[in-house]
Legacy VTK file of the C-alpha trace (Angstrom):
# vtk DataFile Version 3.0
C-alpha trace
ASCII
DATASET POLYDATA
POINTS 318 float
3.827 -17.173 4.269
1.852 -16.900 0.984
1.444 -19.569 -1.629
0.486 -19.182 -5.299
-0.342 -22.037 -7.565
-0.772 -21.286 -11.261
0.113 -23.418 -14.274
1.051 -26.270 -11.932
3.901 -24.163 -10.471
3.853 -23.458 -6.757
5.752 -20.451 -5.397
6.243 -19.735 -1.731
6.594 -16.124 -0.611
7.956 -15.315 2.880
7.462 -11.748 4.121
9.350 -10.775 7.268
7.121 -8.517 9.348
8.603 -5.814 11.528
9.334 -6.759 15.184
7.674 -3.447 16.006
4.178 -3.672 14.366
3.444 -1.447 11.415
0.058 0.265 11.512
-1.217 1.796 8.273
-3.690 4.690 8.423
-5.713 5.665 5.365
-5.576 9.314 4.315
-9.174 9.781 5.470
-8.324 8.568 8.917
-5.445 10.966 9.255
-7.702 13.760 7.966
-10.256 13.034 10.671
-7.514 12.985 13.315
-6.287 16.372 12.132
-9.847 17.736 12.192
-10.236 16.508 15.750
-6.865 17.868 16.893
-7.425 21.323 15.392
-11.044 21.822 16.433
-12.991 21.174 13.265
-16.600 20.116 13.574
-17.134 16.319 13.580
-20.278 14.356 14.061
-20.670 12.607 17.395
-19.905 9.049 16.176
-16.890 10.106 14.143
-15.562 12.093 17.074
-15.953 9.205 19.550
-14.208 6.766 17.233
-11.346 9.024 16.290
-10.676 10.042 19.964
-10.315 6.389 20.862
-8.003 5.625 17.913
-5.891 8.775 18.211
-5.431 8.462 21.982
-4.158 4.905 21.772
-2.091 5.192 18.611
-0.342 8.391 19.675
0.487 6.763 23.042
1.854 3.578 21.438
3.871 5.556 18.883
5.385 7.730 21.587
6.338 4.584 23.545
7.957 3.106 20.466
5.541 0.172 20.399
4.217 0.726 16.872
5.414 2.218 13.603
2.855 4.453 11.936
4.771 5.633 8.845
4.118 8.586 6.596
3.944 7.235 3.069
2.163 8.730 0.000
-1.085 9.628 1.777
-0.240 13.325 1.471
-0.484 13.100 -2.332
-4.290 13.289 -1.817
-4.338 16.243 0.615
-5.216 19.638 -0.833
-6.999 21.421 2.059
-5.572 22.223 5.484
-2.389 20.469 4.444
-0.334 21.977 7.306
-2.735 20.566 9.924
-2.800 17.171 8.154
1.004 16.993 8.065
1.147 17.948 11.691
-1.074 15.015 12.552
0.804 12.382 10.559
4.221 13.679 11.634
3.196 13.382 15.308
2.125 9.757 14.817
4.951 8.731 12.493
7.715 10.545 14.445
8.908 11.590 10.992
9.457 7.992 9.784
8.711 7.756 6.076
8.374 4.909 3.548
10.028 4.620 0.205
8.111 5.788 -2.864
5.747 3.116 -4.259
7.747 2.680 -7.433
10.929 2.104 -5.425
9.190 -0.515 -3.271
7.879 -2.254 -6.399
11.286 -2.322 -8.117
12.887 -3.873 -5.018
10.242 -6.608 -5.055
10.550 -7.136 -8.792
14.359 -7.469 -8.616
14.074 -10.271 -6.044
11.463 -12.124 -8.050
13.504 -11.901 -11.260
16.561 -13.258 -9.399
14.468 -16.142 -8.007
13.040 -16.776 -11.484
16.520 -16.909 -13.044
17.749 -19.262 -10.303
14.609 -21.472 -10.511
14.014 -20.927 -6.765
10.719 -22.064 -5.317
10.664 -19.437 -2.574
11.116 -15.656 -2.485
11.850 -13.748 0.715
10.846 -10.126 1.285
11.295 -7.913 4.357
9.509 -5.001 5.897
12.775 -3.132 5.385
12.086 -3.091 1.645
9.411 -0.483 2.299
11.822 1.998 3.911
14.941 3.831 2.792
16.583 3.052 6.153
15.786 0.389 8.730
12.733 1.940 10.521
13.637 0.244 13.845
16.976 2.016 13.943
15.328 5.279 12.862
12.683 4.895 15.591
15.294 4.291 18.274
17.167 7.417 17.161
13.973 9.467 17.277
13.051 8.164 20.743
16.535 8.935 22.106
16.401 12.520 20.776
14.731 15.239 22.780
13.697 17.118 19.696
11.876 16.180 16.515
12.180 18.204 13.299
9.407 17.589 10.814
9.947 18.413 7.165
7.316 18.227 4.413
9.512 15.997 2.221
6.425 14.560 0.484
5.979 17.666 -1.657
3.233 17.316 -4.241
5.066 17.195 -7.558
4.060 20.006 -9.871
1.941 21.601 -7.141
-1.395 20.592 -5.638
-3.515 21.847 -8.576
-1.530 19.867 -11.103
-1.639 16.717 -8.971
-5.378 17.189 -8.452
-5.881 17.489 -12.244
-3.843 14.298 -12.823
-5.816 12.379 -10.225
-9.107 13.557 -11.731
-7.989 12.553 -15.186
-7.067 9.078 -13.951
-10.382 8.790 -12.117
-12.378 9.800 -15.272
-10.373 7.414 -17.382
-11.046 4.504 -15.036
-14.754 5.285 -14.803
-15.050 5.462 -18.615
-13.275 2.142 -18.941
-15.509 0.581 -16.250
-18.650 1.672 -18.136
-17.279 0.202 -21.387
-16.422 -3.055 -19.594
-19.938 -3.305 -18.170
-21.468 -2.593 -21.615
-19.266 -5.241 -23.227
-19.669 -7.805 -20.414
-15.925 -7.941 -19.687
-15.316 -10.340 -16.855
-13.005 -9.926 -13.886
-10.670 -12.689 -15.179
-10.382 -11.099 -18.608
-9.701 -7.613 -17.177
-7.137 -9.170 -14.787
-5.202 -10.591 -17.744
-5.239 -7.147 -19.342
-3.833 -5.587 -16.188
-1.119 -8.213 -15.913
-0.006 -7.577 -19.462
0.106 -3.836 -19.088
3.728 -3.424 -17.938
5.151 -4.696 -21.192
4.229 -1.339 -22.759
7.418 0.300 -21.409
9.685 -2.292 -22.953
13.027 -0.507 -23.319
13.373 0.277 -19.580
12.211 -3.243 -18.647
14.657 -4.889 -21.077
17.565 -2.802 -19.605
16.739 -4.066 -16.116
16.414 -7.664 -17.332
19.822 -7.527 -19.123
21.493 -5.871 -16.074
20.437 -8.907 -14.044
21.902 -11.143 -16.755
18.559 -12.603 -17.637
18.495 -15.471 -20.127
17.397 -15.392 -22.924
18.612 -11.833 -23.352
16.351 -8.970 -24.393
12.644 -9.029 -25.056
12.407 -12.832 -25.389
13.599 -13.466 -21.861
11.640 -10.593 -20.426
8.435 -11.964 -21.921
9.136 -15.361 -20.352
9.365 -13.693 -16.935
6.148 -11.771 -17.436
4.322 -14.928 -18.410
5.577 -16.765 -15.323
4.043 -17.166 -11.885
6.995 -15.214 -10.479
5.786 -12.001 -12.036
2.162 -12.549 -11.110
3.194 -13.268 -7.525
4.989 -9.971 -6.931
2.865 -8.568 -4.132
2.660 -5.062 -5.652
1.588 -6.519 -9.031
-0.804 -9.084 -7.530
-2.586 -6.479 -5.451
-2.584 -3.676 -8.038
-3.915 -5.898 -10.820
-6.429 -7.753 -8.695
-7.965 -4.656 -7.187
-7.962 -2.696 -10.397
-9.616 -5.499 -12.315
-12.313 -5.701 -9.613
-13.078 -1.982 -9.754
-13.141 -1.908 -13.533
-15.672 -4.721 -13.795
-18.025 -3.992 -10.913
-21.426 -2.285 -11.304
-20.713 0.442 -8.761
-19.038 3.654 -10.079
-15.409 4.338 -9.394
-14.841 6.815 -6.569
-12.276 9.578 -6.793
-10.091 8.114 -4.089
-10.051 4.532 -5.397
-6.927 4.957 -7.570
-4.749 6.151 -4.670
-6.288 3.603 -2.307
-5.115 0.836 -4.626
-1.617 2.376 -4.740
-1.493 2.522 -0.943
-2.696 -1.058 -0.568
-0.358 -2.444 -3.243
2.575 -0.781 -1.535
1.964 -1.243 2.179
-0.549 -4.029 2.824
2.044 -6.892 2.673
4.322 -5.212 5.221
1.671 -3.920 7.620
0.396 -5.704 10.717
-2.749 -3.592 10.934
-4.234 -1.819 7.895
-7.012 0.722 8.545
-8.827 1.892 5.416
-12.357 3.000 4.443
-15.273 0.619 4.728
-15.770 -0.223 1.015
-12.106 -0.985 0.535
-12.017 -3.063 3.676
-14.948 -5.112 2.392
-13.122 -5.670 -0.915
-9.898 -6.761 0.763
-11.725 -9.223 2.948
-13.788 -10.494 0.050
-10.601 -11.276 -1.882
-8.871 -12.736 1.253
-6.034 -10.297 0.792
-5.600 -9.652 4.467
-5.266 -13.352 5.161
-2.927 -13.796 2.198
-0.414 -11.281 3.588
-1.019 -11.912 7.325
-2.432 -8.429 7.814
-5.467 -7.494 9.894
-7.729 -5.183 7.877
-10.224 -2.773 9.503
-12.234 0.352 8.888
-12.764 3.025 11.472
-16.195 1.530 12.149
-14.400 -1.428 13.710
-12.921 0.773 16.373
-13.369 -1.713 19.274
-11.716 -4.496 17.245
-8.901 -2.110 16.273
-8.295 -1.222 19.938
-8.255 -4.897 20.891
-5.853 -5.781 18.095
-3.476 -2.907 18.885
-3.318 -3.861 22.541
-2.814 -7.514 21.627
0.074 -7.027 19.191
1.861 -4.531 21.390
1.580 -6.664 24.500
2.503 -9.970 22.848
4.984 -8.651 20.261
LINES 1 319
318 0 1 2 3 4 5 6 7 8 9 10 11 12 13 14 15 16 17 18 19 20 21 22 23 24 25 26 27 28 29 30 31 32 33 34 35 36 37 38 39 40 41 42 43 44 45 46 47 48 49 50 51 52 53 54 55 56 57 58 59 60 61 62 63 64 65 66 67 68 69 70 71 72 73 74 75 76 77 78 79 80 81 82 83 84 85 86 87 88 89 90 91 92 93 94 95 96 97 98 99 100 101 102 103 104 105 106 107 108 109 110 111 112 113 114 115 116 117 118 119 120 121 122 123 124 125 126 127 128 129 130 131 132 133 134 135 136 137 138 139 140 141 142 143 144 145 146 147 148 149 150 151 152 153 154 155 156 157 158 159 160 161 162 163 164 165 166 167 168 169 170 171 172 173 174 175 176 177 178 179 180 181 182 183 184 185 186 187 188 189 190 191 192 193 194 195 196 197 198 199 200 201 202 203 204 205 206 207 208 209 210 211 212 213 214 215 216 217 218 219 220 221 222 223 224 225 226 227 228 229 230 231 232 233 234 235 236 237 238 239 240 241 242 243 244 245 246 247 248 249 250 251 252 253 254 255 256 257 258 259 260 261 262 263 264 265 266 267 268 269 270 271 272 273 274 275 276 277 278 279 280 281 282 283 284 285 286 287 288 289 290 291 292 293 294 295 296 297 298 299 300 301 302 303 304 305 306 307 308 309 310 311 312 313 314 315 316 317
């Protein structure tokens, strides 16, 4: 249960977690697992950690005790893609999440409906992150003797085009961060900028608002929603804007993977039971209390002993 309190309005958000725990693995973690599986050279510490993690997660996944879904991590994979996909498909049993935009639109629709009905609580479910109920899909996979893995997460436009797009976004963010530092832009000011950003695509947003019979109709009603605590409390928006504002106002340079990390976090953190990311992003999530907010345990691979203990705990106690 999460609570937001802004402008003297309190909104309660209830997120139903999966009865079979969802474990999120960062792209870098899956890459290291693939490197271990297929005999690439790893340093001793990395090898020891990843062997422990891979051994337990693959066992729990095979037993149907965890869900380790394939989401959009492959959007960042350019080298040894076949090996990488082999690794995530083994752990996910071919279970995939919805695209980030689809997950966001499901959340947004529920918050608009609650806004229009003046409801003080909004309920979300782990099922919102999947095209089909992952529990049913998992049971079907476990009952089948054969698994067919398909690379359905094709990189749109090809890997080179996607790499160019990611690099352009990265450079744009870094340039903006440097301007913000020069102009002493605060986190709170940048956060407001991020929260106002979606109104740029007005026509599509107005169409959705009118389809849900929003009042007042058109732009006037849509602006009221975007100014409300309902909009700011959408998990995808709250996470996306909070993390982006932090990165764009900190002194440390943006890293090339930060943009996609924020997309993964905004999409899957609220639904996950365990979220394993890189160390800097883990520190940021803990600093902002985002794991606590969404009842998700956040780790980096350096926390391997704590990860093992948590995995054993949630799969034994349910």
